[in-house]
N, C-alpha and C positions, 0 to 999 in steps of 0.2 A: 558512224562508229561500227554499225553493225555491217556495213559494205566493206569496211576495213577487216572485221571478222571473217566474213566470206572470203577474202584473199587470202586470208591467212591459213583457214582451212585449206583451200586449194593448194596453196604451198605446202603444207605438212603433208597431204596426199601426194604431191609429187615426188618429195624428198623419200617418202616411204617407198614409192616404186623405184626410185633410182637405188635406194638401200636393198631393195629386193633383187633387182638385177645384178647389184655387184655381190650380192651373197650367192647367186646362183653359178656367176663367174669365177667365184674365189675357188683357188686351188686348195688352200690350206683350211684345216677346220677352224682354228682359231680366228682365222680372217672372217670364214662363213658366220661362225657365231656373234664377231662383233657387228656384222652387217644386219645379221637377225636381229640382235638387240636394238640397234639404231632404228630399223623398219617398226619394230613395237613400240619404240619410244615415240616417233613421228605420229604413229597410227593413235596413240593415247593423248599426245598433245592435240591432235585433230578433233578427237571426240571431245575434249575439255573445249576448246573453241566453239563446237557445234553447241554443246549444252549451254555455254554463256550466251550464245546468238540466241538459242530457244527461249532461255530465261528472259532475255532482254525483251524479246518478242512479247512474251508474256506480260511483263511489267508495263510495257507501252498499251497493252490492250486493256489491263485493268485500268490504268490512267485515263484512257480514253472512254470507257464507261463509267468512270467517276465523274469525269467532266460534263458527261451526256446527263448524269444524276440518276443513272440505274448504277444501284449497289450490285457489285458483283457477288453474286450469292452462288456458291457451290452448290449443284443438284447431285449430291452424293446418296446413295441408298444408305437406308438406316442399318443395313445388315454388314455394311463394310468393315471388315476386319483390319485394323490399322498395322501397318507392316513395323517389325521392331527394327532398330537400328543395327547394323552387322557389327560396328566397332564396340558399342558398349552394352548391347541389348536391351536398351530403354524403348517403350513404344512410342513411335514417331506421330507427331501432329499434322495433320492435313493443313496446308498452306493454300492452295489456289489448282484450278484445272487449267489445262494449256489451251488457249484458246484455239479453236478448230472451226473450220467452214462447215456451214449448216448443210446437210443434204437431206432432200426432202423423202424419206423413207419412212415407211411404216414399220415401227419395230417395239418390242415390248422391251428390250434391254439394250442399251447402246454401251460402247465404251471409249473411254477416252482417258488421257495421261493426266496424273495429277501429280503435283509436287508435295513432297513429305519433308518435315524438318525434326530433326531430334533435339529436345528440348535439353539434352545434357552437353554432347559435343557439337551441336549445331549443324549436323551434317545434313546437306540436302539431297534428297533422292528423288527420282522419277519411277512412276511405276502406273501399270495399268488399271482404271477402276472401270467398274460398271455404273451406269446413271440410268435413272428410268427413262424411257423412250417417250416421246411427245405423241 
């Protein structure tokens, strides 16, 4: 399934590039505007597919950790300010960190992506969060 998403993402980027070229070649302003809107639409669809793919990878990693018996414990610093939902201005809830490959670096603070969910409208967002270094 994730492989198909990657193919869809590539297709969207190809179509966006085609629309960009057609917009550059357009003589009339309405045609140029049409192709520019199509390009933005293809790019938005590609980002949506990419987000779905990242979310799928995250879910697979959490399931893998659960099968191993290690509970997926988020390592979020206590001073994390939770984001508010841009749609309904409600404080969002932390869901899970995005799995990342470990690098052996001495650091006091590390950053990784985290997923936050609005309890009101169920909007899911991704944000950079600080985690304590090991």
